[in-house]
C-alpha positions in Angstrom: -77.9 37.7 139.1 -76.1 35.5 141.2 -72.6 34.0 141.0 -71.4 31.0 142.2 -67.8 29.7 142.5 -66.8 26.5 142.8 -63.0 25.4 143.2 -61.7 21.9 143.2 -58.0 21.4 144.0 -57.2 25.0 143.2 -56.8 27.7 146.2 -59.5 30.2 146.3 -58.0 33.6 144.8 -59.9 36.9 145.7 -58.4 38.4 142.5 -59.6 35.8 140.4 -63.1 35.9 141.6 -63.1 39.4 141.6 -62.1 39.6 138.2 -64.5 36.6 136.9 -67.2 38.4 139.1 -66.5 41.8 137.1 -66.3 40.1 133.6 -69.4 38.0 134.1 -71.7 41.1 135.1 -70.0 43.1 132.0 -71.3 40.1 130.2 -74.6 40.1 131.6 -75.5 43.6 131.2 -75.6 43.2 127.3 -77.8 39.9 127.9 -80.2 40.7 130.7 -82.1 37.0 130.2 -79.2 35.4 132.0 -80.7 34.5 135.6 -77.6 32.9 137.6 -74.4 31.6 136.5 -72.0 28.7 138.3 -67.9 29.3 137.8 -65.9 26.4 138.2 -61.8 26.6 138.7 -60.1 23.1 138.9 -56.6 21.9 139.2 -56.0 18.7 137.3 -53.0 16.8 138.0 -53.5 14.2 135.3 -53.4 17.1 132.6 -50.6 19.2 134.0 -48.1 16.9 132.2 -49.5 18.1 129.1 -49.4 21.9 129.7 -53.4 21.9 130.1 -53.5 21.5 134.0 -56.1 23.9 135.1 -59.9 23.7 133.9 -62.5 26.8 133.8 -66.1 25.9 133.4 -68.9 28.4 133.3 -72.3 27.4 133.0 -75.4 30.1 132.7 -78.9 29.8 133.3 -81.4 31.3 131.5 -84.5 30.4 129.3 -84.2 27.3 127.7 -81.1 25.1 127.5 -78.5 25.8 129.9 -75.1 27.4 128.1 -72.1 26.0 128.9 -68.3 26.6 128.2 -65.3 24.9 129.2 -61.6 25.8 128.9 -57.9 23.9 129.6 -54.9 25.8 129.4 -51.8 26.0 131.6 -52.8 29.1 133.3 -56.0 29.5 134.9 -56.6 33.4 134.1 -56.1 31.9 130.4 -58.6 29.2 130.7 -61.2 31.6 132.4 -60.8 34.2 129.3 -61.2 31.2 126.7 -64.5 30.3 128.1 -66.1 33.8 128.6 -64.9 34.0 124.5 -66.7 30.9 124.0 -69.9 32.1 126.0 -69.8 35.5 124.5 -70.8 33.5 121.2 -73.2 31.4 122.3 -74.8 34.3 123.8 -75.0 36.2 120.6 -76.8 33.4 118.8 -79.1 33.1 121.8 -80.0 36.8 121.5 -80.5 36.3 117.8 -83.0 33.7 118.6 -84.9 35.2 121.3 
């Protein structure tokens, strides 16, 4: 299982990367059909005024269509947690179809 991180205008953080790896690996343990994941952390200056300055997007490669979840929030960690929750819902639905 490979996890690829991308940072756009957001400084890379060892804490955030290790937390993301931990949560994604825990998620993948329950859904072994996922082959690869891509995590994007982005700071969007135009959205900062509205309190939604950080974007976290997670894409999972698996059999069939890709799963993708993204979240905008004032805090990067909160955006990541919201994206993970969205992926959990999608993975439950995908597992039911397989």
